C-alpha positions in Angstrom: 0.0 0.0 0.0 1.9 3.0 -1.3 0.2 5.5 1.1 1.2 3.5 4.1 4.9 3.3 3.0 4.9 7.1 2.2 3.5 7.9 5.7 6.1 5.8 7.4 8.9 7.3 5.4 7.6 10.8 6.3 7.4 9.9 10.0 10.9 8.5 10.2 12.4 11.5 8.3 10.7 14.0 10.5 11.8 12.2 13.7 15.4 12.0 12.5 15.5 15.7 11.6 13.6 17.1 14.6 15.3 17.9 17.9 14.1 15.7 20.7 15.0 16.7 24.2 14.1 14.1 27.0 12.6 15.5 30.1 15.8 14.7 32.0 17.8 17.1 29.9 15.2 19.9 30.5 15.5 19.5 34.3 17.9 21.8 36.2 18.8 18.8 38.4 20.2 17.0 35.3 23.1 19.4 35.3 24.1 18.6 38.8 26.6 15.8 37.9 29.4 15.2 40.3 32.8 16.3 38.8 36.2 15.9 40.2 39.3 18.1 39.4 42.4 15.9 39.5 46.1 16.7 39.4 48.2 14.7 37.1 51.6 15.4 35.4 51.4 19.0 36.5 48.0 19.7 35.0 44.5 19.8 36.4 41.8 17.9 34.6 38.3 16.5 35.1 38.0 12.8 35.5 36.1 11.6 32.4 34.5 8.8 34.4 32.5 11.5 36.2 30.4 12.1 33.1 29.1 8.5 33.4 29.4 7.7 37.1 27.0 9.8 39.2 27.8 7.9 42.4 24.4 6.1 42.5 24.4 2.5 43.7 21.7 -0.2 44.0 19.2 1.2 46.5 18.0 -2.3 47.3 21.5 -2.9 48.8 21.7 0.3 50.7 20.4 0.1 54.2 20.3 3.9 54.6 17.6 4.1 52.0 15.3 1.6 53.8 12.7 2.7 56.3 12.5 1.0 59.6 11.4 -2.7 59.6 8.8 -2.7 56.9 11.2 -2.7 53.9 9.7 0.3 52.2 12.1 2.6 50.4 12.6 6.3 51.5 13.0 7.1 47.8 11.4 5.3 44.8 14.2 3.1 43.5 12.9 3.9 40.0 14.2 7.5 40.4 17.7 6.1 40.8 17.6 4.0 37.6 18.2 6.9 35.2 21.6 7.9 36.6 22.7 4.2 36.5 21.5 3.6 33.0 23.5 6.4 31.5 20.9 7.1 28.9 20.4 3.5 27.7 16.9 2.6 26.6 14.7 0.0 28.2 12.9 -2.3 25.8 9.9 -4.4 26.9 9.2 -7.5 24.9 6.7 -10.3 25.3 3.5 -11.7 23.9 0.4 -9.6 23.1 -1.5 -8.9 26.3 1.5 -9.3 28.6 1.1 -5.8 29.9 4.1 -4.2 28.2 2.4 -0.8 27.5 0.8 -0.5 31.0 4.0 -1.6 32.8 6.3 0.6 30.5 4.2 3.6 31.2 4.4 3.1 35.0 8.1 2.5 34.9 8.8 5.6 32.8 6.6 7.8 35.0 8.2 6.6 38.2 11.7 7.1 36.8 10.8 10.7 36.0 13.8 11.2 33.7 12.7 8.8 30.9 10.0 9.1 28.2 7.6 6.3 27.4 7.1 5.1 23.8 4.8 2.4 22.4 5.8 1.2 19.0 2.2 0.0 18.2 0.8 3.4 19.1 3.5 5.1 17.0 2.6 3.0 14.0 -1.1 3.8 14.3 -0.4 7.5 14.8 2.1 7.6 11.8 -0.2 5.7 9.4 -3.5 6.9 10.8 -4.5 3.2 10.5 -5.2 0.6 13.2 -3.1 -2.4 13.6 -5.9 -4.8 12.5 -6.4 -2.7 9.3 -2.7 -2.8 8.5 -2.8 -6.6 8.9 -5.8 -6.8 6.7 -4.3 -4.7 3.9 -0.6 -5.7 4.1 -0.6 -9.0 5.9 1.7 -9.9 8.8 4.8 -9.5 6.7 3.8 -6.0 5.7 3.1 -5.1 9.3 6.5 -6.4 10.4 8.2 -4.2 7.8 6.5 -1.1 9.1 7.3 -2.2 12.7 11.0 -2.6 11.8 11.1 0.9 10.3 9.5 2.4 13.5 12.0 0.6 15.7 14.8 1.9 13.6 13.6 5.4 14.2 12.9 5.0 17.9 16.1 3.4 18.9 18.1 6.4 17.7 16.8 8.2 20.8 18.0 7.8 24.4 16.4 7.8 27.8 13.3 6.0 26.7 11.2 3.1 28.0 9.9 1.4 24.9 7.0 -1.0 24.7 7.3 -3.2 21.6 4.9 -5.4 19.6 4.8 -9.1 20.5 6.3 -10.2 17.2 9.1 -7.7 17.0 11.6 -10.4 18.1 10.8 -12.4 14.9 13.1 -10.4 12.7 16.8 -10.7 13.5 17.5 -7.2 12.2 15.4 -5.9 15.1 17.7 -7.4 17.7 20.6 -5.2 16.6 18.4 -2.2 17.7 17.0 -3.8 20.9 20.4 -4.9 22.1 21.6 -1.3 22.2 19.6 -1.0 25.4 18.4 -3.4 28.1 15.7 -5.9 27.0 13.1 -7.1 29.5 10.8 -10.0 28.8 7.4 -10.0 30.5 6.7 -13.7 30.6 2.9 -14.4 31.0 1.1 -17.7 30.7 -1.2 -18.0 27.6 -4.2 -18.8 29.7 -3.8 -15.5 31.7 -3.2 -13.6 28.5 -6.5 -14.9 27.0 -8.4 -13.7 30.1 -6.9 -10.3 29.6 -7.5 -9.9 25.9 -10.8 -11.8 25.6 -13.1 -10.0 23.2 -10.4 -7.9 21.5 -9.6 -7.9 17.7 -6.1 -9.2 17.8 -5.3 -10.1 14.2 -3.3 -13.2 14.8 -6.0 -14.7 17.1 -8.8 -14.6 14.6 -8.9 -18.4 14.6 -11.2 -21.2 15.7 -9.0 -21.8 18.8 -7.3 -18.6 19.9 -5.7 -20.2 23.0 -4.1 -22.9 20.9 -2.9 -20.2 18.4 -1.5 -18.2 21.2 0.3 -21.2 22.7 1.7 -22.0 19.2 3.0 -18.4 18.8 4.7 -18.5 22.2 6.4 -21.7 21.3 7.7 -20.2 18.1 9.0 -17.1 19.8 10.1 -18.4 23.1 13.8 -19.0 22.1 13.9 -15.4 21.0 12.2 -14.0 24.1 14.8 -15.9 26.1 17.6 -13.8 24.7 16.3 -10.9 26.8 18.6 -9.5 29.5 15.9 -9.8 32.1 13.0 -12.1 32.5 10.0 -11.2 34.7 7.5 -14.0 35.3 4.1 -12.4 35.7 1.4 -14.1 37.7 -2.4 -13.5 37.9 -2.1 -11.6 41.3 0.4 -9.0 39.9 -1.0 -5.7 38.7 1.1 -3.3 36.6 2.5 -1.6 39.7 3.8 -4.9 41.1 5.2 -5.9 37.8 6.9 -2.5 37.5 8.4 -3.1 41.0 9.9 -6.3 39.8 11.3 -4.7 36.6 12.9 -1.9 38.5 14.6 -4.2 41.1 15.7 -6.6 38.3 17.2 -3.6 36.4 19.2 -2.5 39.4 20.5 -6.0 39.9 21.3 -6.4 36.2 23.4 -3.2 36.3 25.3 -4.5 39.3 26.0 -7.7 37.5 27.0 -6.0 34.2 29.0 -2.9 35.0 30.3 -0.8 32.1 33.7 -1.7 30.8 35.4 1.5 32.0 34.2 0.8 35.6 35.5 -2.8 35.4 38.9 -1.5 34.2 39.0 1.1 36.9 38.2 -1.4 39.6 40.8 -3.8 38.3 43.4 -1.0 38.2 42.6 0.0 41.8 42.8 -3.7 43.0 46.3 -3.9 41.4 47.4 -0.7 43.0 47.5 1.2 39.7 45.2 4.0 40.7 47.9 6.6 40.3 45.7 9.6 40.2 44.8 10.8 43.7 
Protein backbone atom coordinates (compact mmCIF):
# COMPACT_ATOMS: atom_id res chain seq x y z
CA UNK A 1 0.00 0.00 0.00
CA UNK A 2 1.87 3.05 -1.29
CA UNK A 3 0.18 5.51 1.05
CA UNK A 4 1.24 3.50 4.11
CA UNK A 5 4.87 3.33 3.00
CA UNK A 6 4.89 7.06 2.25
CA UNK A 7 3.51 7.92 5.69
CA UNK A 8 6.11 5.77 7.43
CA UNK A 9 8.94 7.34 5.43
CA UNK A 10 7.64 10.81 6.29
CA UNK A 11 7.39 9.89 9.98
CA UNK A 12 10.94 8.54 10.21
CA UNK A 13 12.36 11.49 8.25
CA UNK A 14 10.66 14.02 10.54
CA UNK A 15 11.83 12.24 13.67
CA UNK A 16 15.44 12.02 12.50
CA UNK A 17 15.54 15.74 11.63
CA UNK A 18 13.56 17.10 14.58
CA UNK A 19 15.25 17.92 17.87
CA UNK A 20 14.13 15.65 20.69
CA UNK A 21 14.97 16.66 24.25
CA UNK A 22 14.09 14.14 26.97
CA UNK A 23 12.61 15.53 30.15
CA UNK A 24 15.78 14.68 32.02
CA UNK A 25 17.78 17.14 29.92
CA UNK A 26 15.24 19.89 30.51
CA UNK A 27 15.47 19.50 34.28
CA UNK A 28 17.90 21.76 36.21
CA UNK A 29 18.77 18.76 38.36
CA UNK A 30 20.18 17.00 35.30
CA UNK A 31 23.13 19.39 35.26
CA UNK A 32 24.11 18.57 38.83
CA UNK A 33 26.56 15.82 37.94
CA UNK A 34 29.44 15.21 40.33
CA UNK A 35 32.77 16.26 38.82
CA UNK A 36 36.25 15.93 40.23
CA UNK A 37 39.28 18.07 39.42
CA UNK A 38 42.38 15.90 39.54
CA UNK A 39 46.06 16.73 39.35
CA UNK A 40 48.23 14.65 37.06
CA UNK A 41 51.56 15.42 35.40
CA UNK A 42 51.45 19.03 36.52
CA UNK A 43 48.03 19.65 34.97
CA UNK A 44 44.52 19.80 36.37
CA UNK A 45 41.80 17.89 34.55
CA UNK A 46 38.31 16.52 35.10
CA UNK A 47 37.96 12.79 35.52
CA UNK A 48 36.07 11.62 32.37
CA UNK A 49 34.46 8.84 34.39
CA UNK A 50 32.45 11.50 36.22
CA UNK A 51 30.41 12.09 33.08
CA UNK A 52 29.12 8.54 33.44
CA UNK A 53 29.38 7.67 37.11
CA UNK A 54 26.97 9.77 39.16
CA UNK A 55 27.76 7.92 42.37
CA UNK A 56 24.43 6.09 42.47
CA UNK A 57 24.39 2.50 43.69
CA UNK A 58 21.72 -0.17 43.96
CA UNK A 59 19.20 1.23 46.47
CA UNK A 60 18.02 -2.28 47.35
CA UNK A 61 21.48 -2.93 48.77
CA UNK A 62 21.71 0.35 50.69
CA UNK A 63 20.37 0.09 54.23
CA UNK A 64 20.33 3.89 54.57
CA UNK A 65 17.56 4.09 51.98
CA UNK A 66 15.33 1.62 53.80
CA UNK A 67 12.68 2.68 56.26
CA UNK A 68 12.49 0.95 59.61
CA UNK A 69 11.44 -2.67 59.61
CA UNK A 70 8.82 -2.68 56.89
CA UNK A 71 11.16 -2.74 53.93
CA UNK A 72 9.70 0.32 52.20
CA UNK A 73 12.09 2.64 50.40
CA UNK A 74 12.60 6.26 51.49
CA UNK A 75 12.99 7.08 47.82
CA UNK A 76 11.41 5.33 44.84
CA UNK A 77 14.24 3.15 43.46
CA UNK A 78 12.94 3.90 39.96
CA UNK A 79 14.21 7.46 40.40
CA UNK A 80 17.74 6.11 40.79
CA UNK A 81 17.63 4.01 37.62
CA UNK A 82 18.19 6.93 35.23
CA UNK A 83 21.64 7.88 36.56
CA UNK A 84 22.70 4.22 36.53
CA UNK A 85 21.47 3.57 32.97
CA UNK A 86 23.55 6.41 31.49
CA UNK A 87 20.89 7.10 28.87
CA UNK A 88 20.45 3.50 27.72
CA UNK A 89 16.92 2.62 26.61
CA UNK A 90 14.75 -0.03 28.22
CA UNK A 91 12.87 -2.30 25.77
CA UNK A 92 9.93 -4.39 26.95
CA UNK A 93 9.21 -7.51 24.90
CA UNK A 94 6.70 -10.31 25.29
CA UNK A 95 3.48 -11.72 23.92
CA UNK A 96 0.45 -9.61 23.13
CA UNK A 97 -1.52 -8.89 26.30
CA UNK A 98 1.49 -9.34 28.56
CA UNK A 99 1.15 -5.78 29.87
CA UNK A 100 4.12 -4.16 28.16
CA UNK A 101 2.39 -0.84 27.52
CA UNK A 102 0.84 -0.52 30.98
CA UNK A 103 4.03 -1.56 32.78
CA UNK A 104 6.26 0.56 30.55
CA UNK A 105 4.18 3.65 31.22
CA UNK A 106 4.37 3.06 34.99
CA UNK A 107 8.15 2.52 34.92
CA UNK A 108 8.79 5.64 32.84
CA UNK A 109 6.56 7.82 35.03
CA UNK A 110 8.23 6.56 38.19
CA UNK A 111 11.70 7.11 36.75
CA UNK A 112 10.83 10.70 35.98
CA UNK A 113 13.79 11.22 33.66
CA UNK A 114 12.70 8.80 30.93
CA UNK A 115 10.05 9.07 28.20
CA UNK A 116 7.60 6.28 27.38
CA UNK A 117 7.13 5.13 23.79
CA UNK A 118 4.83 2.41 22.45
CA UNK A 119 5.76 1.16 18.98
CA UNK A 120 2.22 0.00 18.17
CA UNK A 121 0.79 3.40 19.12
CA UNK A 122 3.45 5.14 17.03
CA UNK A 123 2.58 2.95 14.04
CA UNK A 124 -1.11 3.77 14.33
CA UNK A 125 -0.36 7.47 14.78
CA UNK A 126 2.06 7.60 11.84
CA UNK A 127 -0.18 5.67 9.44
CA UNK A 128 -3.54 6.89 10.78
CA UNK A 129 -4.50 3.22 10.49
CA UNK A 130 -5.25 0.63 13.17
CA UNK A 131 -3.06 -2.44 13.60
CA UNK A 132 -5.90 -4.80 12.46
CA UNK A 133 -6.40 -2.66 9.33
CA UNK A 134 -2.69 -2.85 8.51
CA UNK A 135 -2.77 -6.63 8.91
CA UNK A 136 -5.81 -6.83 6.66
CA UNK A 137 -4.28 -4.66 3.95
CA UNK A 138 -0.62 -5.71 4.14
CA UNK A 139 -0.61 -9.05 5.94
CA UNK A 140 1.70 -9.88 8.83
CA UNK A 141 4.84 -9.52 6.72
CA UNK A 142 3.84 -6.02 5.67
CA UNK A 143 3.15 -5.07 9.27
CA UNK A 144 6.52 -6.42 10.40
CA UNK A 145 8.22 -4.24 7.80
CA UNK A 146 6.45 -1.15 9.15
CA UNK A 147 7.30 -2.19 12.71
CA UNK A 148 10.99 -2.56 11.83
CA UNK A 149 11.06 0.95 10.35
CA UNK A 150 9.50 2.43 13.46
CA UNK A 151 11.97 0.62 15.74
CA UNK A 152 14.82 1.87 13.56
CA UNK A 153 13.61 5.43 14.20
CA UNK A 154 12.85 4.98 17.90
CA UNK A 155 16.14 3.35 18.86
CA UNK A 156 18.06 6.44 17.74
CA UNK A 157 16.78 8.25 20.83
CA UNK A 158 18.01 7.84 24.41
CA UNK A 159 16.36 7.81 27.84
CA UNK A 160 13.27 5.96 26.67
CA UNK A 161 11.19 3.09 28.00
CA UNK A 162 9.91 1.37 24.86
CA UNK A 163 7.00 -1.04 24.69
CA UNK A 164 7.26 -3.22 21.59
CA UNK A 165 4.90 -5.43 19.62
CA UNK A 166 4.78 -9.11 20.52
CA UNK A 167 6.32 -10.22 17.24
CA UNK A 168 9.10 -7.67 17.04
CA UNK A 169 11.58 -10.37 18.06
CA UNK A 170 10.78 -12.39 14.93
CA UNK A 171 13.09 -10.35 12.71
CA UNK A 172 16.76 -10.73 13.54
CA UNK A 173 17.49 -7.24 12.23
CA UNK A 174 15.41 -5.85 15.10
CA UNK A 175 17.72 -7.41 17.67
CA UNK A 176 20.59 -5.16 16.60
CA UNK A 177 18.40 -2.25 17.71
CA UNK A 178 16.97 -3.85 20.85
CA UNK A 179 20.39 -4.86 22.11
CA UNK A 180 21.58 -1.25 22.15
CA UNK A 181 19.55 -1.03 25.38
CA UNK A 182 18.41 -3.39 28.11
CA UNK A 183 15.74 -5.89 27.04
CA UNK A 184 13.12 -7.10 29.53
CA UNK A 185 10.79 -10.01 28.76
CA UNK A 186 7.41 -9.98 30.50
CA UNK A 187 6.66 -13.70 30.62
CA UNK A 188 2.93 -14.39 31.00
CA UNK A 189 1.13 -17.73 30.65
CA UNK A 190 -1.17 -17.95 27.58
CA UNK A 191 -4.23 -18.77 29.72
CA UNK A 192 -3.76 -15.54 31.68
CA UNK A 193 -3.21 -13.58 28.49
CA UNK A 194 -6.47 -14.91 27.05
CA UNK A 195 -8.37 -13.70 30.11
CA UNK A 196 -6.87 -10.26 29.63
CA UNK A 197 -7.54 -9.87 25.91
CA UNK A 198 -10.81 -11.77 25.56
CA UNK A 199 -13.11 -9.95 23.15
CA UNK A 200 -10.37 -7.90 21.46
CA UNK A 201 -9.63 -7.93 17.73
CA UNK A 202 -6.05 -9.20 17.83
CA UNK A 203 -5.30 -10.05 14.16
CA UNK A 204 -3.29 -13.21 14.83
CA UNK A 205 -5.97 -14.68 17.10
CA UNK A 206 -8.85 -14.63 14.63
CA UNK A 207 -8.88 -18.44 14.55
CA UNK A 208 -11.15 -21.25 15.69
CA UNK A 209 -9.03 -21.84 18.78
CA UNK A 210 -7.35 -18.58 19.88
CA UNK A 211 -5.72 -20.17 22.95
CA UNK A 212 -4.10 -22.89 20.88
CA UNK A 213 -2.91 -20.25 18.42
CA UNK A 214 -1.47 -18.17 21.24
CA UNK A 215 0.34 -21.18 22.68
CA UNK A 216 1.75 -21.98 19.25
CA UNK A 217 2.97 -18.40 18.76
CA UNK A 218 4.65 -18.45 22.16
CA UNK A 219 6.38 -21.71 21.33
CA UNK A 220 7.68 -20.22 18.07
CA UNK A 221 8.99 -17.09 19.75
CA UNK A 222 10.13 -18.43 23.11
CA UNK A 223 13.77 -18.99 22.14
CA UNK A 224 13.90 -15.38 20.96
CA UNK A 225 12.25 -14.00 24.09
CA UNK A 226 14.78 -15.95 26.14
CA UNK A 227 17.56 -13.82 24.66
CA UNK A 228 16.33 -10.90 26.78
CA UNK A 229 18.64 -9.52 29.46
CA UNK A 230 15.94 -9.81 32.12
CA UNK A 231 12.95 -12.12 32.48
CA UNK A 232 10.00 -11.19 34.68
CA UNK A 233 7.51 -13.99 35.34
CA UNK A 234 4.08 -12.38 35.69
CA UNK A 235 1.37 -14.15 37.69
CA UNK A 236 -2.36 -13.47 37.93
CA UNK A 237 -2.06 -11.65 41.27
CA UNK A 238 0.38 -9.05 39.91
CA UNK A 239 -0.97 -5.71 38.69
CA UNK A 240 1.10 -3.28 36.59
CA UNK A 241 2.54 -1.58 39.68
CA UNK A 242 3.77 -4.88 41.09
CA UNK A 243 5.24 -5.91 37.76
CA UNK A 244 6.91 -2.49 37.50
CA UNK A 245 8.41 -3.05 40.98
CA UNK A 246 9.92 -6.33 39.77
CA UNK A 247 11.26 -4.73 36.60
CA UNK A 248 12.89 -1.89 38.54
CA UNK A 249 14.55 -4.23 41.06
CA UNK A 250 15.73 -6.58 38.31
CA UNK A 251 17.19 -3.62 36.41
CA UNK A 252 19.23 -2.49 39.40
CA UNK A 253 20.51 -6.03 39.91
CA UNK A 254 21.34 -6.38 36.21
CA UNK A 255 23.38 -3.17 36.27
CA UNK A 256 25.29 -4.49 39.30
CA UNK A 257 26.04 -7.74 37.51
CA UNK A 258 27.00 -6.03 34.24
CA UNK A 259 29.00 -2.89 35.04
CA UNK A 260 30.26 -0.82 32.09
CA UNK A 261 33.70 -1.71 30.76
CA UNK A 262 35.36 1.47 32.02
CA UNK A 263 34.16 0.76 35.57
CA UNK A 264 35.49 -2.80 35.41
CA UNK A 265 38.86 -1.53 34.17
CA UNK A 266 39.02 1.11 36.89
CA UNK A 267 38.18 -1.43 39.60
CA UNK A 268 40.83 -3.79 38.26
CA UNK A 269 43.42 -1.02 38.23
CA UNK A 270 42.59 -0.05 41.80
CA UNK A 271 42.79 -3.66 42.97
CA UNK A 272 46.26 -3.89 41.41
CA UNK A 273 47.44 -0.67 42.99
CA UNK A 274 47.49 1.19 39.69
CA UNK A 275 45.17 4.01 40.67
CA UNK A 276 47.94 6.58 40.34
CA UNK A 277 45.69 9.64 40.17
CA UNK A 278 44.76 10.83 43.67
